[in-house]
C-alpha positions as CSV (number, residue, x, y, z in Angstrom):
1,M,44.1,57.1,63.5
2,K,47.6,56.0,64.1
3,S,49.8,58.1,66.3
4,A,53.5,58.2,67.1
5,L,55.8,59.8,69.7
6,I,59.1,60.8,68.2
7,T,61.9,61.8,70.7
8,G,64.4,64.4,69.7
9,A,62.0,65.5,67.0
10,N,62.7,69.2,67.1
11,N,65.5,68.9,64.6
12,S,67.6,66.6,62.3
13,I,66.6,63.0,61.9
14,G,63.8,63.0,64.4
15,F,62.2,66.0,62.6
16,E,62.3,64.3,59.3
17,V,60.9,61.1,60.7
18,A,58.0,63.1,62.1
19,R,57.5,64.8,58.7
20,A,57.4,61.4,57.0
21,L,54.9,60.0,59.4
22,L,52.7,63.1,59.1
23,K,52.6,62.7,55.4
24,R,51.4,59.1,55.9
25,G,48.5,60.3,58.0
26,Y,49.8,59.8,61.5
27,F,49.1,62.1,64.4
28,V,52.6,62.9,65.7
29,F,53.8,64.0,69.2
30,L,57.1,65.8,68.9
31,G,59.1,65.0,72.0
32,S,61.7,67.6,72.9
33,R,63.6,68.4,76.1
34,N,63.1,72.1,75.3
35,L,59.4,72.8,74.8
36,E,60.1,76.1,73.0
37,N,62.2,74.3,70.4
38,G,59.4,71.7,70.0
39,L,56.8,74.4,69.5
40,K,59.0,76.0,66.8
41,A,59.3,72.6,65.0
42,V,55.5,72.2,65.2
43,E,55.0,75.6,63.6
44,K,57.4,74.6,60.7
45,L,55.4,71.5,60.1
46,K,52.1,73.3,60.3
47,S,53.3,75.9,57.8
48,D,53.9,73.1,55.4
49,G,50.3,71.9,55.8
50,L,51.1,69.1,58.2
51,T,48.7,69.9,61.0
52,K,48.2,66.7,63.0
53,V,51.2,67.4,65.3
54,E,51.7,68.5,68.9
55,A,54.8,69.3,70.9
56,V,55.5,67.5,74.2
57,Q,58.3,68.4,76.6
58,L,60.2,65.1,77.2
59,D,63.6,64.2,78.5
60,V,64.0,60.5,78.3
61,T,66.7,60.5,81.0
62,D,64.3,61.9,83.5
63,E,61.6,59.7,85.0
64,F,59.4,62.6,86.1
65,S,59.5,64.0,82.6
66,I,58.5,60.7,81.1
67,K,55.5,60.4,83.5
68,A,54.5,64.0,82.7
69,A,54.6,63.3,79.0
70,H,52.6,60.1,79.4
71,E,49.9,62.1,81.3
72,H,49.8,64.6,78.5
């Protein structure tokens, strides 16, 4: 199964890119600085039947955050 990590995916363009990849069969990790917002985005997608998705807290400007997301 193909997978993708989309940064800034809890809204706007990132959210729509995630939706498009999910519709194409990808497993998508939604990267978001605020985990709560990422979880809300996951719930929106799941309510549309797009279930191969998981939220990951990620701030691409923070090295520790990147390492933690990688270990996830």
